[in-house]
C-alpha positions, 0 to 999 in steps of 0.5 A: 573745383575747376577753379582751383585747378586753373589757380594751381596751374598758375601757381605751379609756374611760380615757385621752385617747388614746381620744378620738377627738375629739382631734386625732392628735398630741394622742392620739398625745402622750398615749399615748406619755407612759404608756409605759415606756422599754422598751415605746417601743423594743418600738414601735419596730420593725417587729413592735411587740407588743401593751401589754395594760395600756393596750389597745393591740394590736400592729401590723406595719409590714412588708408588701409590695405591689410589684405586688399583695400580696405574701408574704401567701397568695392575690392578685391578681398584676399584671405587674411594676412595670417592666411597669406602667411600660410602660403609660405610664398613670397613671391605670390604675395608680392603678386598680390599686393602689386594687384592691391597697389594697382586697385588703390591707385585707381581709386586715388585717381577717382577720388581726386578727380572728385576733389575728395581726400577723405580718409581711406582715398589716399596714396598712404596705405598703413600695412603691412603689420609686421609685428610678431605674433608672440601669444595667440591670445592678441586679437589683432595677430590675424593682421600679421604674418605670424610669429617667425621674425624671418618668415614675417621680414620676407612676407613684409618685404614682398607687401612694401615692394608690391604696394610702392612698385619698388620693383619698377624703375618708375621715378614715382612711388605708385603708393606709400607702404607703412611697416607698423606698429614700431616696436615690441607691439602685440597686446593686449588690446584692452590696456594698450593705451597705459601699457608699459614693456619693460626689462626686455632682454636685449636679445629678445629686443634684437633678435624677435622684435626689431628684425623685419622692421630692419629689413623692410627699412634697409632692404625694401625702402619703405617710406613710412613706419608707424610707432605703436601705442604702448610705452617702451621703456617707460616712453611712449613709442611715438615719443621714445628717442631710443626707437625713433632716433637711436635705432631707426634713424642713427642705427638704420639710416632711415630716411622716410616718415614716421606716423603715429597710431590713431590716438597715440599722442593723445595717450601721452596727456589724456588722464589714465594713460601714459601720463608724460604730459600735462597739455596737448602742446607739450604732447605735440612738442614731445611727439615731434621732437622724439621724430613722430612727423605725422599724427593720426589725431588732432593734437598737433593743432596745438604746434603754433601753441607749442612753439610760443610756449617754447616747448619746440622750435619752428625748425624743429616742425620744419624738419618733419614737414620737409620729410612728408613733402619729399614723399608726396613729391616722390608720389607724384602729388605736385606734378602734372599727370602726364609725368606720372605713369600711375595716373593711367592705372584704369579703373577696370582693374578693381575687382578685375577678372585677373585679381579675383583669380589671384584671390582664388589662387591664394585662398587656395594656398592658404589652406593648411591640411592639419588631420587627415585620418584614415584618408577621409579626404578628399570626400567623394563628389557622388554616392557620399551623403553629406551634412554641413554644419557650424556656425561659420558655414553660411557666413560670408563676412566672416571670411572677409576678416578685418580692415576689410574691403567688399567684394562683389560676390562671396562664396561662403563654404557652404556654398562652395561645398554645394556646388560640388555634390548635389547630396549635400544638406545644411544644419546650422547646429549652433552658433559661435558661442551657444547652442542656439537657432537663430531667430527667424524674424525681427523680434522672435526670441532665439530658443534653446535647442537640445543637442539631440533634436540638432544631431537627429537632423543629421540622420543617415549622413555618411560625413558631417562637415562642421564648419566653426571656429571663431570670427572677426566679431570675437577677434580683432582691434580694441572692440567690445566682446562680451563673450566668455574666453574673450576681453576687449578684442583678445582671448583669454581661452584659446580653445574652441568655444564649449558649444562647438566642442559639444556638438562635434564630441556628439557627432564623434559619439553617434559614430559620425565621420567628422571633418572639421573646417576651423576658421579663425585668424589665430591659433585655437586649441583643439585637443579634443577636436583632433579625437573626435573629428577624422580631418581637420582643415585650418581655413582661417578667414579666406576672403571672397572665394574662401568658400571655394578654397575649402571645397576644392581641398575637401574633394580633392580638386587642390592638393593643399600645400599650406603650413602653419605660420604659428604654434598651435599650443594645446591650451593656454596653460602652455603659455607665459602671461600675456603681458610678459613680453620676454620670448622665454617659452614663447613661439616654436623658437623658445617653447620647449613643450609638445604643441598641438600642431607645430610652426611649418607643420601641413599635411598634403594628399601625397607625400615627400622625401627630403634628402641630400641637404648640403650647404656650400659657404662660398656660394652662400647656398643651401641644396636639398632633393625632394621626392614626391613619393605619393601617387598625386602632384603636389607641393612641399614648402622646404624650410631650412632652420639655423641653430648656433650649438654653442649659444645655450640661451639662444633659440631651439632653431630660427627659420633662415630660408624657405620655398614652396615647390611643385613636384609631380608624383613620382618625380624629384625636384633639386632645389637650391636656396640663397643662403648667405653668411648673414642668415647665421646671424644671431645675438652675441652675449660677449659684445651685446650685438647682432652678428655672425658669430664663427663656430658650430652651427646646425642646418635642419629641414622641417618636413611634414611628410618626413618623420626624421628631419634632416640635419647638417653640422657645419663650421662657420669661419 
């Protein structure tokens, strides 16, 4: 390694691509001109090897940071993305990903010193996932920021700015963020390598599926976009001229790079998949010509063959390669460390005290109180006999979600509760799917246990805290799950598994007061549970401090303020076909039925009253008063929705502004929200474009604590 470093130092003085006074584009062009065709192909796959003769170090395009640095040893583990979306706080999310990027850069510097450019040790991070969570059956919905385009866009923007160092004046990017999966992607998992989305209304494409990507490109300067697996209108997304050329580069003026999802280019030619190419050479040329610059996979090793066969020219390969090296140069990887301040980030930031405090704060903020009948919560820390039950109570890895790192310590929900009260007993009660007791020793068979036997162990408990739901072992990305209600990582049934449902019902029949803590990455149908449990807390997968956060809410040390970023439907009977991507009947924007819990819902231990909603068109500002009418300090999320009253085919309403507001008991906060004219933008059927159409609009609020929403009719000229 020392010899290689010395040779790089000598080479650095020979060629224009090492001249830091030149633009990144000039340097990249010079470098690409010096590569052989085989070297060029090698640099267009996710693991790009070193080129010692030019002093070019290896580079790894594939690393993960969904909710903390993933799959690369010790890291701070924040709540799963869906839980962070429940905070409705993009400023807090920016702080989270500023911390995540510090850990990522520090880990990269270690890998660089070791001469390692293995997967998950690079500077290119394939996050955020800004797909719209249109259907709760999708197993990867937990990775998204919910079902709303505006919330997804604002949260995604915060992630990009935090990862790339976008709010600094630094010459270099800290890391590269990647907006994925472009576009119109949200399951099913089991057929994603062959699935074709067709006949999608233009309104749905431009009003629902594209806005978050457009925001990250045009406002966030996101440097990477990942194309999705499936076909869109007959073309694989990684071979779609409409998506990658017309919309992304021509309409939005995107200048960054496009990476394929892993194995997506193989799907072009492998039997039983998309069938748009006959050979790897043809597949690689189609992808590059469409604008996919780097492949996660190894099909691009056939690019030299594709050039020789006339499928693609070397100049067309060079176009993609120049884009790749521009980003590597802007990261500082070709420049001396002395010029790149990010290289000075110390190893001590990894899982640091400050980052753990931030993970704890976000875990608390992610908690959503869905029900609190007769004010059962908060619980008392003494004088109350508590039994904790359920398959997720003592499970630490469940709290980590998917695409996770590994924390130095995790507090389970059981441990968090035990820290609050000495009067706590634990009875598992059942597994996630079955009423069984886990084996105590290797080789010992699990035994079916009568519910009556389990319930006898509850005894004279005053309160039973049942910690259930599902798990990342059941929902996720293309995974083999052989359980009723699950398929390939997705769900076929959104209701709580029957074994858990039966236990909660029995507890209710015994007259026990029940607190149900639901752990999941997505919506769960909870109709019987809303009858059989007195209180319900939606806890998601809360990260390393998930257990502490749940306990803080249960015992009143923290007043919950989280809001649902998705609709909680009653059952799958309220949903259209999973494979139907049309938005009719989906999400709060088009669903006309009665949900179990609506988008934006979340209770508090205090109450709020909203009043004096006004809009100043000239200033582009919405103002509103938020009064805490209860006896506890608390926080409310102001949500402002828009409806075009003349648009009969449009959304019922659309979120266009939100703000987390902390208000002392008895006090009133006057809240101002930026609301430029563009917030009224929607699909115009007369011109088939997205634009702000003059006319009559209605602004409305959503507040869990206010029975009647505020509305304001305005004329937009």
